[in-house]
N, C-alpha and C positions, 0 to 999 in steps of 0.2 A: 637578466636577459641576454642571450647571445645574439648578435645581429649579424646577419650574413648578407652581403652584398655581391659576392661573386663566387663562381665555382673555380677552384683551384687547378682542378684535373681530375683525373679518374684514378681509382685505386689501385687499377692495371697498369697504369704509366710505369717503366721501369724507375724513374726519377723519384717515385713516391714510393713505391713499395717498399724499400728497404727501411724508409724511415718509419712508416706505417707497421712494418713486421717488428721492429724495434719497440715501437709503441706497444704493440699487442701483449708482449711479454711483460710488460709493466702495467697492464690492464688500464691503458690510458686511451683506448680508442672507444668511442660513444658512436652509436648509430642511431639515426632519425628514421622511421620508416614512414616513407610516404606512399599513400596510395596510387596504384598505378593510372588512375585516372586525373590525379594531381600531378603528374611530373610535367606537365605542358604549362603550369602556372608558373607566373613569375614573382607572385609575392604570396606568400602563405606562412601561418603560425604552426609550429610543430613543438613536439618534445622530445629530447634525446632519452634513450632507454637508460639512463642514470638520473632522469627527471628534469633538466635543464630547459627551459622553455627556448625556442630557438624563432627569431623573425627572420625570415628569408625574404630578399628584394633583390631581384636578378635584374641586370640589363637585357633588353629585348634579343642580343645576340648569343645569350647564354640559355641553356635550360637544363633542369635537372636530370638524371640518370641513375640507375642502378650503379652503385660506386662511385657518384660524384664526390669528391672530397671537399667539404665546407670549411674546414679548419685544419690545419698541419703547423703545429710548432714542435717545441722540444719536450712540452708537456703534455700534449694531447692531439688527438685526430677526432674530428666529426665526420661521418661519412653517411651518403644517403642509403638506404636499403628500400628497395622497390617492394610494395605489397603484392599480393597475387592479382592478375589480371585475368578476369572471368571473360569468356568468349561466347558469342552465340554462332551457331552455324546454321548456314541457311544454303540449303540444297533446292536449286530451281529445276523443273521438271524438263524443260526446254529452253533451246537457244532465246526464244522471245520472252519466257518468263524470266530468265537471267538478265536480260537486257531491261526489263522494266523494274526487276528488284535494283539492279544498279542505278538506275534513275533515281529511285526512291532513296537509297542510300546516300548518294550524291547530294540531292536536294536537303536531306536531313542532316547532312554534316557528321555522319556516323565514321567514326574511325575505322578502317578496314584492312583487312589482308586477305589474300586469296590462297586456297588450298585445292589445286585441282579446279573442278568446277564448283566448288563450293565458295561462298563468300563467309568469312569470319569476321563477325562485328563485337568489337570491345564493348563489354557490357557495363554501363555506369550507371544502371539503375534497375529496377525488376524487369524480367524477360517480357512480363505482361505489356510493359510500356513499347516496348518495340515491336511486338505482335500487333498491337492496336493500330500503329501507324502503318502497318503493310497488311491489315485485317483481310482485303478483299484477295491478296495473293494466297495466303493462309488457307483463308476458309473456303477457296476455290479447288485447294489442293494443289496449287501451282507453284508452290513452295513449301518446304518442311523446314521447321525450325528446333534444334536442338541446343541445349545449354552444355557447355563443357569447362573444364580449366584448363590453363595452360601448364 
């Protein structure tokens, strides 16, 4: 089992790019696919695409990201690949509906981003679970919800 206790850098870092490129030509780059919802975790178990088990334990000041380099030496590299993040799009009908939607999203600690007047929520479970939490807004026609992929 491979134990990883820190992120060495990013695949896009110029200092690492050449070494990784060389290893790619020798088929010595392995990838660990991590669900987008797990990128904020500090501890997790995963498996590389070549089947090796990886135990990741990161310090508080580091976090995983797409392209995070976990191992880089003369023999191989192990790099994180982020899985696809699914998003829910919430479209409020008025400013007061948007304010109430934002209040609920904050209290529920949903990971959000904004697209114009729409609120996008990172989907970590079934859409119905999110709809149930703000059912009064959706059933009242005050907020429309749609699923989309990034």
